[in-house]
C-alpha positions as CSV (number, residue, x, y, z in Angstrom):
1,M,-20.4,-28.4,-50.7
2,E,-24.1,-27.9,-49.9
3,R,-25.2,-27.2,-46.3
4,S,-27.7,-29.7,-44.9
5,G,-30.6,-28.6,-42.8
6,P,-31.9,-25.1,-41.8
7,V,-29.5,-22.5,-40.5
8,T,-30.7,-21.7,-37.0
9,N,-27.8,-19.5,-35.8
10,P,-26.3,-16.6,-37.8
11,F,-22.9,-17.5,-36.2
12,P,-21.1,-20.6,-35.1
13,P,-22.3,-21.5,-31.5
14,A,-19.8,-21.8,-28.7
15,R,-19.4,-24.8,-26.4
16,Q,-22.7,-25.7,-24.7
17,E,-21.3,-24.5,-21.3
18,V,-20.5,-21.1,-22.8
19,E,-23.9,-20.7,-24.6
20,S,-25.7,-21.2,-21.3
21,L,-23.3,-19.0,-19.3
22,Q,-24.0,-15.6,-17.9
23,A,-20.7,-13.8,-17.7
24,Y,-19.6,-12.2,-14.5
25,S,-19.6,-8.4,-14.9
26,A,-19.5,-5.4,-12.6
27,P,-20.5,-1.8,-13.2
28,L,-17.0,-0.4,-13.5
29,E,-17.5,2.6,-15.7
30,G,-17.9,6.2,-14.7
31,R,-16.2,5.7,-11.3
32,R,-13.3,8.1,-11.6
33,G,-13.6,11.3,-9.6
34,L,-15.9,9.8,-7.1
35,L,-15.3,8.3,-3.6
36,R,-15.0,4.7,-4.5
37,L,-16.4,2.6,-1.7
38,D,-18.0,-0.1,-3.9
39,F,-15.2,-2.5,-5.0
40,N,-12.9,-2.7,-2.0
41,E,-10.1,-1.0,-3.7
42,N,-7.3,1.0,-2.1
43,T,-8.8,4.4,-1.9
44,I,-5.7,6.6,-2.0
45,G,-3.5,5.1,-4.7
46,P,-0.2,3.2,-4.5
47,S,3.2,4.2,-3.0
48,P,4.9,7.2,-4.5
49,K,7.7,4.8,-5.3
50,V,5.4,2.9,-7.6
51,V,4.5,6.0,-9.5
52,E,8.2,7.0,-9.7
53,A,9.1,3.6,-11.1
54,L,6.4,3.7,-13.7
55,R,7.4,7.2,-14.8
56,A,11.0,6.1,-15.2
57,I,10.2,3.3,-17.7
58,P,12.1,4.2,-21.0
59,A,9.8,4.6,-24.0
60,D,11.6,1.9,-25.9
61,H,10.9,-0.7,-23.1
62,L,7.2,-0.5,-24.0
63,A,8.1,-2.1,-27.4
64,I,9.7,-5.1,-25.6
65,Y,7.8,-8.2,-24.4
66,P,7.5,-8.3,-20.6
67,E,10.3,-9.9,-18.6
68,Y,9.4,-11.6,-15.3
69,D,12.9,-12.4,-14.0
70,G,13.2,-11.5,-10.3
71,L,9.5,-11.0,-9.7
72,R,8.9,-14.4,-8.1
73,E,12.0,-13.9,-5.9
74,A,10.6,-10.5,-4.9
75,V,7.3,-12.1,-3.8
76,V,9.1,-14.8,-1.9
77,A,11.2,-12.1,-0.1
78,N,8.2,-10.1,0.8
79,L,6.2,-13.0,2.1
80,S,9.2,-14.3,4.1
81,A,10.1,-11.0,5.7
82,S,9.4,-10.4,9.4
83,R,6.5,-8.0,10.1
84,A,5.9,-5.4,12.8
85,D,5.2,-8.0,15.4
86,D,8.7,-9.5,14.9
87,S,7.2,-12.9,14.1
88,A,8.6,-14.9,11.1
89,A,6.2,-14.7,8.2
90,L,6.7,-18.3,7.1
91,A,7.4,-21.5,9.0
92,H,8.4,-23.3,5.8
93,P,10.5,-21.5,3.3
94,L,9.2,-20.8,-0.2
95,S,11.0,-21.0,-3.5
96,P,10.3,-19.0,-6.6
97,S,8.9,-22.1,-8.3
98,Q,6.1,-22.0,-5.8
99,I,4.9,-18.6,-7.0
100,G,2.5,-18.3,-10.0
101,L,2.2,-14.9,-11.6
102,F,-1.2,-13.9,-13.1
103,N,-3.0,-10.9,-14.7
104,G,-4.8,-10.4,-11.5
105,V,-6.2,-13.0,-9.2
106,D,-9.3,-13.3,-11.4
107,A,-7.0,-14.7,-14.1
108,A,-5.5,-17.1,-11.5
109,I,-8.9,-18.3,-10.5
110,H,-9.8,-18.9,-14.1
111,A,-6.6,-20.8,-14.7
112,I,-7.2,-23.0,-11.7
113,F,-10.6,-24.0,-13.1
114,H,-9.2,-24.5,-16.6
115,A,-6.4,-26.7,-15.3
116,Y,-8.3,-28.7,-12.7
117,G,-12.1,-28.6,-13.5
118,E,-13.8,-31.1,-15.8
119,P,-17.4,-31.6,-16.8
120,G,-19.2,-33.5,-14.0
121,D,-16.6,-32.4,-11.3
122,T,-17.9,-30.5,-8.3
123,L,-16.9,-27.1,-7.0
124,L,-17.5,-26.8,-3.2
125,T,-17.7,-23.3,-1.9
126,T,-19.8,-21.1,0.4
127,S,-22.7,-18.7,-0.1
128,P,-22.7,-15.8,-0.6
129,T,-19.1,-15.4,-1.8
130,F,-17.1,-13.8,-4.6
131,G,-19.3,-14.0,-7.7
132,Y,-16.6,-15.0,-10.2
133,Y,-16.2,-18.6,-8.8
134,S,-19.5,-19.8,-10.2
135,P,-19.1,-18.7,-13.8
136,C,-15.6,-20.2,-13.9
137,A,-17.0,-23.5,-12.7
138,R,-19.9,-23.4,-15.2
139,M,-17.7,-22.7,-18.1
140,Q,-15.9,-26.0,-17.3
141,G,-19.3,-27.9,-17.0
142,M,-18.8,-28.4,-13.3
143,A,-21.5,-28.8,-10.7
144,I,-21.6,-26.2,-7.9
145,E,-22.4,-26.9,-4.2
146,A,-22.5,-23.7,-2.3
147,I,-23.1,-24.1,1.5
148,P,-24.7,-21.1,3.2
149,Y,-23.0,-19.2,6.0
150,E,-24.7,-19.8,9.3
151,G,-26.6,-17.7,11.7
152,P,-26.9,-13.9,12.2
153,G,-23.1,-13.6,12.4
154,F,-22.6,-15.5,9.1
155,A,-20.3,-18.2,10.6
156,F,-18.3,-20.4,8.3
157,P,-20.2,-23.7,7.8
158,L,-17.2,-25.8,8.8
159,A,-19.0,-29.0,9.8
160,A,-21.1,-29.0,6.6
161,V,-18.1,-28.3,4.4
162,R,-16.2,-31.2,6.1
163,R,-19.1,-33.6,5.5
164,V,-19.3,-32.8,1.8
165,L,-15.5,-33.1,1.4
166,L,-15.4,-36.5,3.1
167,D,-18.3,-37.9,1.0
168,E,-17.8,-39.8,-2.2
169,P,-17.1,-38.7,-4.8
170,C,-15.1,-35.9,-3.2
171,P,-15.3,-32.4,-4.8
172,R,-12.6,-31.6,-7.3
173,L,-12.2,-28.0,-5.9
174,L,-12.8,-26.4,-2.6
175,L,-12.7,-22.6,-2.8
176,I,-12.6,-20.6,0.4
177,C,-12.6,-16.8,0.4
178,N,-11.0,-15.8,3.7
179,P,-12.0,-13.4,5.0
180,N,-15.1,-13.8,2.8
181,N,-16.4,-11.2,0.4
182,P,-19.0,-10.0,1.0
183,T,-19.8,-11.2,4.6
184,G,-16.4,-10.7,6.0
185,T,-16.5,-14.1,7.6
186,R,-13.1,-15.3,9.0
187,L,-11.8,-18.8,9.4
188,A,-8.7,-19.5,11.4
189,P,-5.8,-21.1,9.5
190,Q,-5.7,-24.4,11.3
191,P,-9.1,-25.7,10.3
192,I,-8.3,-24.9,6.6
193,L,-5.0,-26.8,6.9
194,E,-6.8,-29.8,8.5
195,L,-9.4,-29.8,5.6
196,A,-6.6,-29.9,3.0
197,A,-4.8,-32.7,4.8
198,A,-8.0,-34.7,5.0
199,V,-8.8,-34.6,1.3
200,P,-5.6,-35.0,-0.8
201,R,-7.7,-35.5,-4.0
202,T,-9.4,-32.1,-3.7
203,L,-7.6,-28.9,-4.6
204,V,-8.2,-26.5,-1.7
205,V,-7.9,-22.9,-2.9
206,V,-7.8,-20.1,-0.3
207,D,-8.5,-16.7,-1.7
208,E,-6.7,-14.3,0.7
209,L,-7.1,-11.0,-1.0
210,Y,-8.3,-9.3,2.2
211,E,-5.9,-11.2,4.5
212,A,-3.9,-8.1,5.4
213,F,-6.9,-6.6,7.2
214,T,-7.3,-9.6,9.5
215,G,-4.1,-11.6,9.7
216,D,-5.8,-15.1,9.2
217,S,-3.4,-16.3,6.5
218,V,-2.6,-20.0,6.2
219,L,0.8,-19.2,4.7
220,P,2.7,-18.9,8.0
221,L,1.8,-22.5,8.9
222,A,1.4,-24.0,5.5
223,D,3.7,-26.9,4.4
224,F,3.2,-27.4,0.7
225,A,5.3,-30.6,0.9
226,T,2.8,-32.3,3.1
227,T,-0.3,-30.6,1.6
228,P,0.5,-30.2,-2.1
229,N,-3.3,-29.8,-2.7
230,L,-3.3,-26.4,-1.1
231,V,-3.1,-23.1,-3.1
232,V,-3.2,-19.6,-1.7
233,L,-4.2,-16.5,-3.7
234,R,-2.8,-13.1,-3.1
235,S,-3.0,-9.7,-4.8
236,L,-1.6,-6.2,-4.7
237,A,-5.0,-4.7,-5.6
238,K,-6.7,-4.2,-2.2
239,T,-3.7,-3.0,-0.2
240,A,-0.9,-1.8,-2.4
241,G,-3.3,0.1,-4.8
242,L,-2.5,-1.8,-8.1
243,A,-6.0,-2.8,-9.0
244,G,-5.8,-1.0,-12.4
245,L,-2.6,-2.8,-13.3
246,R,-3.8,-6.3,-12.6
247,I,-1.2,-8.4,-10.8
248,G,-1.9,-11.4,-8.7
249,F,-0.2,-14.4,-7.3
250,A,-0.9,-18.1,-6.6
251,I,1.3,-19.8,-4.0
252,G,1.5,-23.6,-3.6
253,S,3.5,-26.6,-4.3
254,A,5.7,-26.2,-7.4
255,P,4.1,-29.1,-9.4
256,V,0.6,-27.6,-8.9
257,I,1.7,-24.0,-9.7
258,D,3.3,-25.4,-12.8
259,R,0.1,-27.1,-13.9
260,I,-1.9,-23.9,-13.3
261,G,0.6,-21.9,-15.3
262,R,0.4,-24.2,-18.3
263,V,-3.0,-22.9,-19.2
264,T,-2.0,-19.2,-19.3
265,G,-0.4,-17.2,-22.1
266,P,3.4,-16.5,-22.1
267,Y,3.0,-12.7,-21.7
268,D,-0.3,-12.3,-19.8
269,I,1.2,-9.7,-17.4
270,N,2.2,-6.5,-18.9
271,S,5.5,-4.7,-18.2
272,L,3.9,-1.8,-16.3
273,A,2.4,-4.3,-13.8
274,V,5.7,-6.0,-13.4
275,T,7.5,-2.7,-12.7
276,A,4.8,-1.6,-10.3
277,A,4.8,-4.9,-8.4
278,H,8.5,-4.7,-7.9
279,A,8.2,-1.2,-6.4
280,A,5.2,-2.1,-4.3
281,L,6.7,-5.2,-2.8
282,A,9.8,-3.1,-2.0
283,D,7.8,-0.5,-0.1
284,Q,5.9,-2.7,2.4
285,P,5.9,0.1,5.1
286,Y,3.6,2.1,2.8
287,T,1.2,-0.8,2.4
288,D,1.3,-1.5,6.2
289,A,0.5,2.2,6.9
290,Y,-2.5,2.2,4.6
291,V,-3.8,-1.0,6.2
292,A,-3.4,0.5,9.7
293,E,-5.3,3.6,8.6
294,V,-8.1,1.5,7.2
295,L,-8.4,-0.3,10.5
296,R,-8.6,3.1,12.4
297,A,-11.3,4.2,10.0
298,R,-13.2,1.0,10.5
299,A,-13.2,1.5,14.3
300,W,-14.4,5.1,13.8
301,L,-17.3,4.1,11.5
302,L,-18.3,1.2,13.7
303,A,-18.7,3.6,16.6
304,Q,-21.0,5.7,14.5
305,L,-23.1,2.8,13.4
306,Q,-23.4,1.5,16.9
307,A,-24.4,4.8,18.3
308,A,-27.0,5.2,15.6
309,G,-28.5,1.7,16.3
310,L,-28.1,0.8,12.7
311,R,-28.0,-2.9,11.7
312,H,-24.5,-3.7,10.3
313,H,-22.0,-6.5,10.1
314,A,-18.2,-6.1,10.1
315,A,-16.1,-9.2,10.7
316,G,-13.1,-8.9,8.3
317,G,-11.7,-7.3,5.2
318,N,-11.7,-3.6,4.2
319,Y,-15.5,-3.5,4.0
320,L,-18.7,-3.9,6.0
321,L,-22.4,-4.4,5.5
322,I,-25.1,-1.9,6.4
323,W,-28.8,-2.5,6.3
324,P,-30.4,1.0,5.7
325,Q,-33.6,1.8,7.4
326,A,-34.9,3.5,4.2
327,P,-35.0,1.4,1.0
328,A,-31.4,0.3,0.1
329,A,-31.7,1.3,-3.6
330,A,-32.8,4.8,-2.7
331,V,-30.0,5.2,-0.2
332,E,-27.5,4.0,-2.8
333,E,-28.7,6.4,-5.4
334,R,-28.6,9.4,-2.9
335,L,-25.1,8.5,-2.1
336,R,-24.2,8.4,-5.7
337,Q,-25.7,11.8,-6.2
338,A,-23.3,12.9,-3.3
339,G,-20.4,11.5,-5.2
340,I,-20.0,8.3,-3.2
341,L,-20.3,4.8,-4.6
342,V,-21.3,1.8,-2.5
343,R,-22.3,-1.7,-3.7
344,S,-25.9,-3.1,-3.4
345,M,-26.2,-6.6,-2.2
346,A,-29.6,-7.0,-3.9
347,G,-30.2,-10.6,-4.8
348,K,-27.4,-12.0,-2.6
349,P,-28.6,-14.8,-0.3
350,L,-28.7,-14.0,3.4
351,I,-27.7,-10.4,3.0
352,E,-30.5,-9.1,0.7
353,G,-31.3,-5.4,1.5
354,S,-27.8,-4.5,2.6
355,L,-25.1,-2.2,1.2
356,R,-21.5,-3.2,1.1
357,V,-19.3,-0.3,2.0
358,S,-15.6,-0.4,1.4
359,L,-13.4,1.2,4.0
360,G,-10.9,4.0,3.2
361,T,-9.2,6.6,5.4
362,T,-10.8,8.1,8.4
363,E,-11.4,11.3,6.6
364,Q,-13.1,9.4,3.8
365,M,-15.4,7.5,6.2
366,Q,-16.3,10.8,7.9
367,R,-17.4,12.1,4.5
368,F,-19.3,8.9,3.9
369,W,-21.1,9.0,7.2
370,S,-22.2,12.6,6.8
371,A,-23.6,11.7,3.3
372,Y,-25.1,8.5,4.6
373,E,-27.1,10.2,7.3
374,A,-28.5,12.7,4.8
375,A,-29.2,9.9,2.3
376,E,-31.3,8.0,4.9
377,V,-33.4,11.0,5.6
378,S,-33.9,11.9,2.0
379,A,-34.7,8.4,0.9
380,A,-37.2,7.9,3.9
381,D,-39.0,11.2,2.9
382,V,-39.4,10.0,-0.7
383,S,-40.6,6.6,0.4
384,A,-43.1,8.1,2.8
385,A,-44.4,10.5,0.1
386,S,-45.0,7.7,-2.4
């Protein structure tokens, strides 16, 4: 068979949405051995019980496809347990069928868009927020409406979001990162539940990866029987220290979780992640202790920033924003030379010129602050000389 017309591509083109897509990527190489304050990870590693469980895996088990029996039940038990304040974690009981298992929350987000997003549909979200939402929407051919946070405190634009939701046609997806990465903006649970109840045709997804550092979760009040269009995302990356193993959860009504799971592979989560997740969920005191230490370190660093008169913003999550007095790029580079990684917010609307600094232990933040003060001086001297 003869080919007709000139060959313009040396390879078969992908879908139009993919050809015009810029993939979400992050500079994740060469970070080991440094103080990692750039991607909001746990900075000390998982519970020793996790490491013990991984080392106890028999070699022949690595030749077996993963088994997930019991993991959903373990997630339900963990979410349903009473915490240190003696309050019940959930007002409405969960069942294992309401727990979706994913190869990290990134995979859960991708699956949600794959299951629910169609060309011409609208994603409603905020700006700036987690950068992976937009490419997931674009690969489905969706339109994106991103409403900016408001004022110097980056308040959640609740009234504007509500107006768009109640307009016709309503958005297919509403994605709320709470607390928001990178601004730390917090939104109380009740307004989120009211939004979900008001727009039953919109899937309302609440990304709660940083919830442990604020306590603003919708889960204690959520009734998925009356708001089946609500989905909550959780992870063991930021608190339990399993970022390298990729394990995340979607929590919602059983029919919706079923639909999201239909677009994933049968063995997307590996056996090591399953074993680690069981061990981490069973050692909640370790995670609670790490979160408490991060909050102590946060208070210490905030005191230093306030005393120095340095512009900063810290509202929620295990991170904060700092606006250096010297050029931000130069300060970031000086910190890297000192063995400390932070994340530049260059190009981010509203927070251009800031650095996002993840929070670790008090000792780690003391090391950061000492290096930061030196970096400011060094970067300022270079800027003045040039």
